[in-house]
C-alpha positions, 0 to 999 in steps of 0.5 A, spaced: 381 463 567 378 468 573 378 469 580 371 469 583 369 471 590 363 468 594 362 472 602 356 470 606 358 475 610 358 481 605 356 478 598 350 479 594 348 474 588 346 480 584 353 481 583 358 479 578 363 475 583 369 477 579 372 481 585 371 482 593 367 488 592 362 484 588 362 478 591 356 473 590 353 471 597 352 463 596 355 458 592 349 456 588 348 463 586 356 462 584 355 455 580 349 459 576 354 465 574 356 460 570 364 458 572 369 456 567 374 451 566 380 454 570 377 459 574 379 459 582 373 460 586 374 463 594 369 461 599 369 466 605 368 465 612 361 464 615 355 458 614 352 457 607 346 454 608 345 450 601 346 444 597 351 446 592 351 441 586 357 443 581 355 444 573 361 445 569 367 441 568 374 443 568 379 440 565 386 436 566 390 442 568 385 447 567 381 444 574 376 449 577 378 450 584 373 451 590 378 454 595 375 456 602 379 462 605 377 461 612 382 466 614 379 472 610 386 472 606 382 473 599 376 475 602 379 482 605 373 485 607 370 478 612 371 477 619 375 470 619 372 464 621 370 457 619 367 455 612 361 451 613 357 448 608 350 445 611 344 441 609 341 444 616 336 449 617 337 455 622 334 450 627 341 446 626 337 439 624 339 435 618 335 435 612 335 430 606 340 430 600 347 430 599 350 437 602 357 438 596 355 434 589 361 435 585 357 431 579 362 434 574 369 432 572 375 436 574 372 440 580 377 440 586 375 442 593 380 445 598 387 447 597 392 441 597 397 446 601 393 447 607 392 441 611 386 440 615 380 444 617 379 448 611 372 447 610 366 443 614 361 439 610 354 437 614 347 436 615 345 430 611 340 426 615 340 421 610 346 420 605 353 423 604 355 430 605 361 430 599 359 426 593 363 425 587 362 419 581 365 413 580 372 413 576 371 420 574 377 424 574 379 431 578 374 430 584 379 431 589 378 434 596 383 437 601 382 439 608 375 437 608 371 435 615 365 431 613 359 429 617 353 425 614 349 419 616 351 414 610 358 417 609 362 423 610 366 423 604 364 418 598 367 417 591 372 422 591 379 421 586 383 423 591 382 425 599 388 428 603 387 431 609 380 430 611 376 428 616 370 424 615 364 421 620 359 416 617 354 411 620 356 407 614 363 409 613 367 415 614 371 415 606 368 410 601 370 409 594 376 414 592 378 413 585 385 414 587 389 415 593 387 417 601 393 421 605 393 423 611 386 423 613 381 420 619 375 416 618 370 414 623 364 410 621 359 406 624 360 399 620 367 401 616 372 407 617 375 407 610 372 402 605 372 400 597 379 405 596 385 403 591 391 406 597 391 409 604 398 412 606 398 415 613 391 414 615 387 413 621 381 409 621 376 407 627 370 402 624 365 399 628 361 393 625 366 391 619 373 394 620 377 400 620 380 399 614 377 395 609 380 393 602 386 396 599 394 397 599 395 400 606 402 403 608 403 406 615 395 406 617 393 405 624 386 402 625 382 402 632 376 398 633 371 394 629 370 387 628 377 387 624 382 392 624 384 391 617 380 387 612 379 384 605 375 378 603 380 377 598 387 379 599 389 385 603 396 388 602 398 392 609 405 395 610 407 398 617 400 398 619 398 397 627 391 395 629 388 396 635 383 392 639 380 388 633 374 384 636 375 378 630 382 379 627 388 385 627 389 383 620 384 379 616 385 376 609 385 371 604 390 367 601 396 371 598 395 377 603 401 381 605 402 384 612 409 387 612 412 389 618 405 390 622 403 390 629 397 388 632 396 390 639 390 388 644 386 385 638 382 378 640 386 375 634 393 378 632 391 375 625 385 371 622 385 368 615 378 368 611 379 361 610 382 354 613 387 354 608 389 360 607 396 360 609 397 367 610 404 369 611 405 371 618 413 372 618 413 379 618 407 380 622 408 382 630 403 382 636 403 384 643 397 384 648 393 379 643 387 375 646 390 369 641 395 369 636 391 366 630 385 362 627 389 356 627 390 350 622 392 352 616 390 359 616 396 362 617 403 359 616 405 360 623 404 365 630 406 372 629 412 374 632 412 377 640 413 384 640 417 387 645 414 390 651 416 397 649 411 403 650 406 404 644 405 411 645 397 412 644 397 419 647 397 423 639 392 419 637 388 422 644 390 429 642 388 428 635 381 427 639 381 433 644 377 438 640 371 432 640 373 431 648 373 438 650 367 439 646 361 445 649 354 443 649 352 449 653 346 452 649 349 459 651 346 465 648 344 467 641 345 474 641 351 478 638 353 485 641 359 489 640 364 487 643 363 479 641 369 479 636 375 477 639 382 481 637 383 477 631 376 479 629 373 472 630 366 471 632 365 468 639 361 463 638 356 462 644 354 454 643 347 455 640 348 454 632 344 461 631 350 465 630 353 463 622 360 466 622 366 465 626 367 458 629 363 452 629 358 451 633 361 447 640 368 449 640 373 448 645 372 450 652 374 449 659 369 445 663 369 451 668 367 456 664 359 456 664 357 461 658 363 461 653 365 467 651 371 465 647 373 459 644 378 457 649 378 462 654 385 466 656 386 466 663 384 464 670 387 467 676 386 465 683 387 469 689 390 475 688 394 476 682 395 480 675 397 478 668 401 483 664 400 484 656 405 488 652 403 491 645 406 497 641 402 504 641 402 509 636 403 516 638 397 520 637 392 514 635 387 512 640 386 504 642 381 501 646 382 494 650 377 490 652 376 484 655 370 479 658 371 478 666 367 473 671 369 471 678 366 467 684 367 467 691 369 474 692 370 476 700 369 483 698 368 489 693 375 490 690 373 486 683 378 485 677 380 491 673 384 493 666 389 497 667 393 500 661 400 504 663 406 507 660 412 512 658 407 514 653 400 513 656 396 516 662 395 510 667 387 509 666 384 504 670 377 501 669 375 496 675 369 492 674 362 493 677 360 486 679 357 482 682 361 477 678 356 472 677 355 473 669 360 475 664 362 483 664 366 487 659 371 492 661 375 497 657 380 501 657 382 507 652 388 512 651 392 516 645 399 515 646 403 522 646 409 518 642 410 511 639 412 505 644 410 500 648 404 500 652 403 495 658 396 493 660 394 488 666 389 484 668 388 485 675 385 481 681 384 484 688 380 479 692 383 473 695 377 469 698 375 468 705 381 466 709 379 460 714 379 460 721 379 456 727 376 458 734 378 454 740 372 452 745 376 451 751 373 449 758 375 455 762 375 463 762 379 468 758 383 462 754 380 462 747 383 464 741 382 465 733 386 463 728 387 466 721 390 462 716 395 466 712 395 462 706 389 464 701 382 461 700 382 454 700 389 452 701 388 455 709 384 449 710 390 444 710 393 448 717 391 444 724 392 446 731 393 442 736 395 443 744 399 437 747 399 437 755 406 434 756 404 430 762 411 431 766 412 437 770 417 443 769 416 443 761 417 449 757 412 452 752 414 450 745 411 451 738 413 445 733 411 446 725 410 439 721 408 441 714 402 445 716 400 442 722 402 447 728 403 443 735 403 447 741 406 444 747 404 447 753 408 448 759 407 446 766 408 447 773 412 443 778 410 438 782 404 435 779 406 438 773 399 442 772 399 446 765 401 453 766 400 456 759 395 462 758 392 464 751 396 470 751 402 465 752 401 462 746 399 467 741 406 471 743 409 464 742 406 463 735 408 470 733 415 469 735 415 462 731 418 464 724 415 457 722 407 458 725 407 465 723 407 464 716 401 459 716 397 463 721 395 470 725 392 469 732 388 473 736 384 473 742 377 470 741 371 476 743 370 476 750 376 473 752 382 477 754 387 472 753 389 471 761 386 464 762 390 458 762 388 453 756 387 446 756 389 440 751 386 440 745 385 435 740 388 437 732 383 441 730 383 444 722 382 451 720 375 451 716 371 456 711 377 458 706 374 459 699 378 461 694 377 466 690 377 465 682 377 470 676 376 468 669 378 473 663 377 472 656 381 473 650 383 481 649 380 485 643 
């Protein structure tokens, strides 16, 4: 028994593979060594463009374990990132053939204790990406994410914490159990299995889940939710939006404490005399209760109209919904690694270290420098970070920044400060249309906390209103005190009270400023001047929080104003600044 190591980043197939320093470069190179029963092979982060076919069998209790190491826990010289094995070439187009072939017994892929997303398999244009052999022991897969034209995962013994997508089916014919898996298939999600537990299946033509004994599973879509051409057993399962039947089987099928939600029929017996027991089958919002006749023993039970919370299902697929398909930039330069050492994927398919091609991204970020851009600041503001500095040890902190709608040249800056460092500031150079890297460095004179600030100094363009009244020297300019686009919600109205001897009054309702004009005696003519209004606005606490007022160019404020319909301030544009994660 030996530990062996593969590193696409630092390895060489001429090495022995028996230490990190002697890591092999490819999986195929390790297979040719060869490996032996009981060996554990650690696969470092990166993209392996190959189609490995395992050739050495392990034994019961003496399995050969292929362990992905995305966090570089064992491949300590590597940068952390996703472990990917693909049939795609550098152009990222799939090619023919199986990607990972487990052609011998007792070879397992993945660590059963580490959950989802340990290794990604993709790139088969015609077959499956993971392939075992029917009824052969020890060909387990754990934490595998597999995409293939025919299927994602085909004939493992066990599949746990896997995500599989295939044109025909996601997961096909496991020899033993499927647990905690998500499976998506064009025809069937999960099919030809023995048992499935705690799984989510999405199916197209035939069913989400086809056959087997199923416990605590959810099926979405397809003609049928859970379906078998013979008997079918489901316990505590939910079928959602099935086109034919939520639960469908033949005589002897068991649907214990199961629920159909919004299916065409809650239950569907394969034959008119199936007599499927519906005594513990529930439905809500289904178009029809059952096929009818003697296909079932009776109607399913109407479920109470509680909230069936599907939000967790949506959250499961958020990484897909937020995928960034921008082509980005193919290059890698200094500073393209974040604070954890992950390469910043730019969405091109060329960079082979770090996150998968399409990373989670905020749609506002048009050129993604991080998997999830860290900070967005509107107007003027700052974000403070605190980290530990070691006395006498120099440090450098870096961040990418991009901005828009600035009114001037007070560009963003990065600042470090603290009791044991000299305050140091690095401003951006501009113009902010593309990502710019800022860096700041210092050497603490003693151990202690260091403060780091990401600061913006431009509020954008403030909204304004310039009146245009009949007469002379009676026009004013209102300027919003609310920054950016927020000021566009402010409005001003001058009202002639239509009665004599009225006093000038300012009324503020929400963000509307109403100026009730003063009038004289007799006919009640307006007497308020522009200067009077400017003084009254300044004296109103509520109004002066919203706007400042000044004479319009060419006006001195001495002229009497006229009534003015409500008019909004316009032209306010919010300054927006984006910062990436820190290095």
